[in-house]
C-alpha positions in Angstrom: 0.0 0.0 0.0 1.4 3.4 -1.0 2.2 5.8 1.8 1.1 9.4 2.2 -2.2 9.0 0.4 -3.6 12.0 2.2 -0.4 13.9 2.7 -1.1 17.4 4.1 -4.8 17.0 4.0 -6.6 18.8 6.9 -9.3 16.5 8.4 -12.0 16.8 11.0 -13.2 13.5 12.3 -15.9 12.9 14.9 -16.0 9.8 17.1 -12.5 8.4 17.5 -12.2 7.2 21.0 -12.1 3.5 19.9 -13.0 1.0 17.2 -13.5 2.2 13.7 -13.0 5.9 14.5 -9.7 5.4 16.3 -8.5 3.2 13.5 -9.5 5.8 10.9 -7.8 8.7 12.8 -4.6 6.7 13.1 -4.6 5.6 9.5 -5.2 9.2 8.2 -2.3 10.4 10.4 0.0 7.7 9.2 -0.8 8.7 5.7 0.2 12.3 6.3 -3.0 14.1 7.3 -3.5 16.6 10.1 -6.4 15.3 12.1 -8.7 17.2 14.5 -10.9 14.8 16.5 -14.2 15.8 18.0 -15.7 13.4 20.5 -17.7 13.7 23.8 -15.6 10.8 25.1 -12.4 12.1 26.8 -10.7 8.8 26.1 -10.3 10.0 22.5 -7.3 11.9 23.9 -5.6 8.5 24.0 -6.0 8.2 20.2 -4.4 11.6 19.9 -1.5 10.5 22.1 -0.9 7.4 20.0 -0.9 9.4 16.9 1.5 12.1 18.2 3.6 9.5 19.9 4.1 7.9 16.4 5.1 11.2 14.9 1.7 12.1 13.5 -0.3 15.3 13.9 -3.6 15.2 15.8 -5.7 17.3 18.2 -8.7 16.7 20.4 -11.7 18.9 21.1 -14.4 17.6 23.5 -17.5 17.8 21.4 -21.2 16.9 21.8 -21.8 16.2 18.1 -25.6 16.7 18.6 -25.2 20.3 19.6 -24.8 23.1 17.1 -22.7 25.4 19.2 -20.3 22.5 19.9 -19.9 21.6 16.3 -19.4 25.2 15.3 -16.7 25.5 17.8 -15.1 22.3 16.6 -14.8 23.6 13.0 -13.6 27.0 14.2 -10.9 25.3 16.2 -9.8 23.1 13.4 -9.7 25.9 10.8 -7.6 28.0 13.2 -5.3 25.2 14.3 -4.5 23.4 11.0 -5.1 26.3 8.6 -8.3 25.1 6.9 -10.4 22.0 6.3 -10.2 19.6 3.3 -12.2 16.7 4.5 -14.9 15.9 7.1 -15.4 12.4 8.5 -18.6 11.9 10.4 -18.1 8.7 12.3 -19.7 9.5 15.7 -22.6 7.2 16.5 -24.7 5.3 19.0 -26.6 2.0 18.9 -29.5 0.8 21.1 -31.5 -2.3 20.6 -35.0 -3.3 21.6 -38.4 -4.3 20.2 -40.2 -1.2 18.9 -42.8 -1.4 21.7 -40.1 -1.4 24.4 -38.0 1.3 22.8 -38.0 4.5 24.8 -38.6 7.8 23.1 -35.3 9.0 24.4 -33.4 6.1 22.7 -35.2 6.9 19.4 -34.2 10.5 19.7 -30.7 9.6 20.7 -30.2 7.7 17.4 -31.5 10.7 15.4 -29.5 13.3 17.2 -26.1 11.6 17.5 -26.2 9.6 14.3 -28.2 11.7 11.8 -28.3 15.2 13.2 -24.5 15.3 13.7 -24.0 14.8 9.9 -26.3 17.7 9.3 -24.4 19.9 11.8 -21.1 18.9 10.3 -22.2 19.9 6.9 -23.8 23.2 8.1 -20.7 24.3 9.9 -18.1 22.5 7.9 -19.1 23.4 4.3 -18.0 27.1 4.6 -14.5 25.9 5.3 -14.6 23.1 2.7 -15.4 25.6 0.0 -11.9 27.0 0.6 -10.3 23.6 0.9 -8.4 21.4 -1.5 -10.3 18.6 -3.2 -13.0 18.9 -0.5 -14.9 15.8 0.7 -17.4 14.7 3.3 -17.7 11.1 4.3 -20.5 10.0 6.6 -20.8 6.8 8.6 -23.9 4.9 7.5 -24.5 1.2 7.7 -26.0 -1.7 5.8 -28.7 -1.3 8.5 -29.7 1.8 6.6 -31.1 -0.5 4.0 -32.2 -3.4 6.2 -31.3 -4.3 9.7 -32.0 -7.2 12.1 -35.1 -7.0 14.4 -34.5 -4.8 17.3 -32.6 -2.1 15.4 -35.5 0.0 14.1 -34.2 3.3 15.6 -30.6 2.7 14.6 -31.7 1.6 11.1 -33.9 4.6 10.6 -31.1 7.0 11.5 -28.7 5.3 9.2 -31.2 5.3 6.4 -31.5 9.0 6.9 -27.8 9.4 6.6 -27.8 7.6 3.3 -30.6 9.8 1.9 -28.9 12.9 3.3 -25.6 11.9 1.7 -27.1 11.5 -1.7 -29.0 14.7 -1.6 -26.1 16.7 -0.3 -23.9 15.3 -3.0 -26.3 16.8 -5.6 -26.4 20.1 -3.8 -22.6 20.5 -3.3 -21.4 18.8 -6.5 -21.4 22.0 -8.6 -19.0 23.5 -6.0 -16.6 20.5 -6.3 -17.4 19.2 -2.8 -17.9 15.4 -2.9 -20.2 13.7 -0.4 -20.2 9.9 0.2 -20.9 7.5 3.0 -19.6 4.2 4.2 -22.1 1.4 4.9 -20.4 -1.4 6.9 -22.1 -4.7 7.7 -20.9 -6.8 10.7 -17.7 -5.3 12.2 -16.2 -7.0 15.2 -16.2 -4.2 17.7 -18.0 -3.6 21.1 -20.2 -1.0 19.3 -22.4 -3.9 18.2 -22.9 -5.3 21.8 -26.5 -4.1 22.0 -27.7 -6.0 19.0 -25.5 -9.0 19.8 -27.2 -9.2 23.2 -30.6 -8.8 21.7 -29.9 -11.6 19.3 -29.0 -13.9 22.2 -25.3 -13.5 22.5 -22.1 -14.0 20.6 -22.9 -17.6 19.5 -26.1 -16.5 17.9 -24.3 -13.7 16.1 -21.6 -16.1 14.9 -24.2 -18.3 13.5 -25.8 -15.3 11.7 -22.5 -14.4 10.2 -21.8 -18.0 9.0 -25.3 -18.1 7.5 -25.4 -14.7 5.9 -21.9 -13.5 5.1 -20.2 -15.2 2.1 -16.7 -14.4 3.4 -17.7 -16.2 6.7 -16.4 -13.5 9.0 -17.0 -10.1 10.4 -15.1 -7.0 9.2 -12.3 -5.3 11.0 -12.0 -1.7 12.0 -8.9 -1.2 9.8 -10.8 -2.4 6.8 -13.5 0.2 7.3 -10.8 2.9 7.9 -9.4 2.2 4.5 -12.8 3.0 3.0 -13.0 6.3 4.8 -9.5 7.1 3.5 -10.4 6.2 -0.1 -13.5 8.4 -0.1 -11.7 11.3 1.5 -8.7 11.1 -0.8 -8.3 12.2 -4.4 -8.2 8.5 -5.4 -12.0 8.8 -5.4 -12.1 12.1 -7.2 -15.1 11.1 -9.5 -17.1 9.4 -6.8 -19.9 11.2 -5.1 -23.4 10.5 -3.8 -22.3 6.9 -3.2 -23.0 4.5 -0.2 -20.0 2.2 -0.2 -21.2 -1.2 1.2 -18.6 -3.2 3.0 -20.3 -6.3 4.4 -18.4 -9.4 3.1 -21.0 -10.0 0.4 -24.0 -10.3 2.8 -26.2 -7.9 0.8 
């Protein structure tokens, strides 16, 4: 794999305390990007420490991605600190699982604010900076659940479906300005993020059986594999790709 695929690119990334987000931040930094991480979880500082300890460039801003003022401040900090913004990676997300009649209104709203509203806020406050950037790109975290999800994930699935629709519409709106907008739609990825649905399914053995039965590659994805998709869509390697939901699910769909 060639090095420095995003050399010098100025990136804002939400949700990088662990799992896919941390892997994505570290990959971008290794490949030469300057990365500003926005996360409500203070443990994202450890991701920054790993990056800087390895010689990369990264900064942390504690950010509630569902709040407009917080997102505005994140982008202002990034533009001031790294001299502008070329790419926005919206990875922050939550997952709750329950039958629809047991789902609380607060859990439904949490899916919509953290997952979907954060993408809207990132575009609202990030696009003015992207207009001045180089080969500007937005990449949102969707999910194959945005097309169809297991029982118990109605709130999560609805929020991810909203992200896919938002991505496609925003690509049409911003395309004439040269700003590309895409999303990544992973299937099963082996991280603790999926613990709610795994528990709802009956535990890891039930999940393993679902993977064997439904995924032709017979395994779950890894965080680093999804990180590579984020990097591709944020780099000039995908310069003629916009409005796309890149499905990464081992052939399940």
